[in-house]
C-alpha positions as CSV (number, residue, x, y, z in Angstrom):
1,M,34.0,3.4,78.2
2,A,34.3,1.0,81.8
3,G,30.9,0.6,83.5
4,R,28.7,0.4,80.8
5,K,26.1,-2.3,80.8
6,E,27.3,-3.9,77.5
7,K,27.4,-7.2,76.1
8,F,30.4,-8.5,74.8
9,E,29.5,-11.7,73.2
10,G,29.6,-12.6,69.6
11,A,30.7,-15.4,66.9
12,V,34.6,-15.4,67.3
13,R,35.7,-14.5,63.7
14,N,39.4,-15.1,64.5
15,R,41.9,-15.5,66.8
16,M,45.5,-15.5,68.0
17,Q,47.6,-17.0,70.5
18,V,51.0,-15.7,71.8
19,R,53.5,-17.0,74.4
20,L,56.5,-14.3,75.6
21,L,58.7,-14.8,78.3
22,S,58.3,-11.8,81.4
23,L,61.2,-10.1,80.3
24,S,60.2,-5.9,79.8
25,V,62.2,-6.4,76.3
26,N,59.0,-8.2,75.7
27,E,56.8,-5.6,76.7
28,G,56.8,-3.5,73.2
29,M,56.4,-7.5,71.5
30,A,53.4,-8.2,73.4
31,R,51.8,-4.2,72.4
32,A,52.7,-5.1,68.5
33,A,51.4,-8.0,68.0
34,V,48.1,-7.2,69.7
35,A,48.1,-4.3,67.5
36,A,48.8,-6.1,64.1
37,F,46.7,-8.5,64.7
38,C,43.8,-6.4,65.7
39,A,45.0,-4.2,62.2
40,Q,42.5,-6.4,60.1
41,E,39.5,-4.8,61.5
42,N,40.4,-1.7,60.7
43,P,40.3,0.2,63.9
44,T,40.3,4.1,64.6
45,A,44.2,5.4,65.2
46,T,42.4,6.2,68.6
47,E,40.9,2.7,69.3
48,L,44.3,1.3,68.0
49,A,46.2,3.3,70.7
50,D,43.9,2.3,73.4
51,I,44.3,-0.9,73.2
52,K,48.0,-1.0,72.8
53,C,48.1,1.2,75.8
54,A,45.9,-1.0,78.1
55,V,48.0,-4.3,77.0
56,S,51.2,-2.7,77.5
57,E,50.0,-1.8,80.9
58,A,48.7,-5.4,81.8
59,V,51.5,-7.1,80.2
60,T,53.9,-4.4,82.8
61,N,51.8,-6.1,85.8
62,C,52.7,-9.5,85.0
63,I,56.4,-8.7,84.2
64,V,57.0,-6.4,87.5
65,H,54.6,-7.8,89.7
66,A,53.8,-11.6,89.2
67,Y,57.0,-12.8,88.7
68,R,59.2,-10.1,90.7
69,E,63.1,-11.1,90.3
70,T,62.0,-13.9,88.5
71,V,61.1,-14.9,85.0
72,G,58.0,-16.9,83.8
73,W,55.2,-16.9,81.0
74,I,52.9,-14.5,79.6
75,T,50.3,-16.0,77.1
76,L,48.1,-13.2,75.6
77,Q,45.4,-14.9,73.7
78,V,43.7,-12.0,71.1
79,T,39.7,-12.6,70.1
80,L,38.1,-11.0,66.8
81,M,34.3,-11.7,67.9
82,E,31.3,-10.5,65.4
83,G,30.2,-6.4,65.8
84,G,33.7,-5.2,66.0
85,I,34.6,-6.7,69.7
86,V,38.1,-7.5,70.9
87,R,38.2,-9.4,73.8
88,I,42.3,-9.6,74.6
89,E,42.9,-12.2,77.7
90,I,46.6,-11.6,79.5
91,R,47.5,-14.6,81.6
92,D,50.6,-15.6,84.2
93,R,51.2,-18.3,86.4
94,G,53.0,-16.1,89.0
95,C,52.1,-14.9,92.7
96,G,48.7,-13.8,91.8
97,I,47.0,-10.8,93.5
98,P,45.6,-11.6,97.4
99,N,42.5,-9.1,97.2
100,V,42.0,-8.0,93.6
101,R,39.5,-5.7,94.5
102,Q,42.0,-3.6,96.8
103,A,44.3,-3.5,93.9
104,R,41.8,-2.5,91.5
105,Q,42.1,0.7,93.4
106,P,43.4,3.9,91.8
107,M,46.6,4.6,93.7
108,Y,46.9,1.3,95.5
109,T,50.2,0.2,95.4
110,T,52.1,-2.4,96.9
111,D,55.6,-0.7,96.0
112,A,57.2,0.5,99.3
113,A,60.1,2.3,97.4
114,G,57.1,4.5,96.0
115,E,58.4,3.9,92.1
116,R,54.8,2.2,91.2
117,S,52.0,4.7,90.8
118,G,49.5,1.8,91.8
119,M,47.4,3.1,88.3
120,G,48.0,-0.1,86.4
121,F,44.1,-1.2,86.1
122,T,43.1,2.2,86.6
123,V,44.4,3.2,83.0
124,M,43.2,-0.3,81.8
125,E,39.7,0.4,82.7
126,S,39.9,4.1,80.9
127,F,41.0,2.9,77.7
128,M,39.4,-0.6,77.1
129,D,35.2,-0.9,77.6
130,K,35.4,-3.8,79.6
131,L,37.5,-5.2,82.3
132,S,38.0,-8.4,84.2
133,V,40.3,-9.9,86.9
134,R,40.4,-13.1,88.1
135,S,43.4,-14.5,90.6
136,S,44.6,-16.9,93.0
137,V,47.7,-16.3,95.3
138,G,50.4,-18.6,93.9
139,K,49.0,-19.6,90.9
140,G,48.5,-16.2,88.9
141,T,46.6,-14.0,87.4
142,T,43.7,-13.4,84.1
143,V,43.2,-9.9,83.0
144,I,40.3,-10.1,80.0
145,L,40.1,-6.8,78.4
146,F,37.0,-5.9,76.0
147,K,37.0,-3.5,73.8
148,K,33.6,-2.7,71.3
149,L,35.8,-1.0,67.7
150,H,33.3,1.4,65.7
151,G,36.4,2.8,63.1
152,G,36.0,-0.3,61.0
153,L,34.2,-2.8,58.6
154,H,33.2,-5.4,60.6
155,N,31.3,-7.4,58.3
156,G,33.7,-10.5,57.7
157,L,37.3,-11.7,57.0
């Protein structure tokens, strides 16, 4: 799980990119598109559910926090690599995160109304093997998720 010192490298076997507007209705589309693409690796039901949950959290963060009351683009790039490694990049060009370290702390939220729990990054981290977050205020945020699939056959397309 999170925190393991495992290399997530390998030759690219397949890649897709999807670009969606930051509308809440598109969160399900993002989750379904990533799951459908990953299905070619024959993941277990648990692995697929983990990926879908993490993608859902990342895209929801873009919709709710990055663009706040506006609409912007969310780009998802999914790369399937040798050895059953899945790399998922979710990128926005929204407001950015001033302090990524603080934002990754469990229960940290900027939501004064108390409607958000501040667990998005924690949830992503718990379902994926590795999580990376890069952000620049005023320029946007990139979340990169890695998952090593163990349930399928990973010997070619």
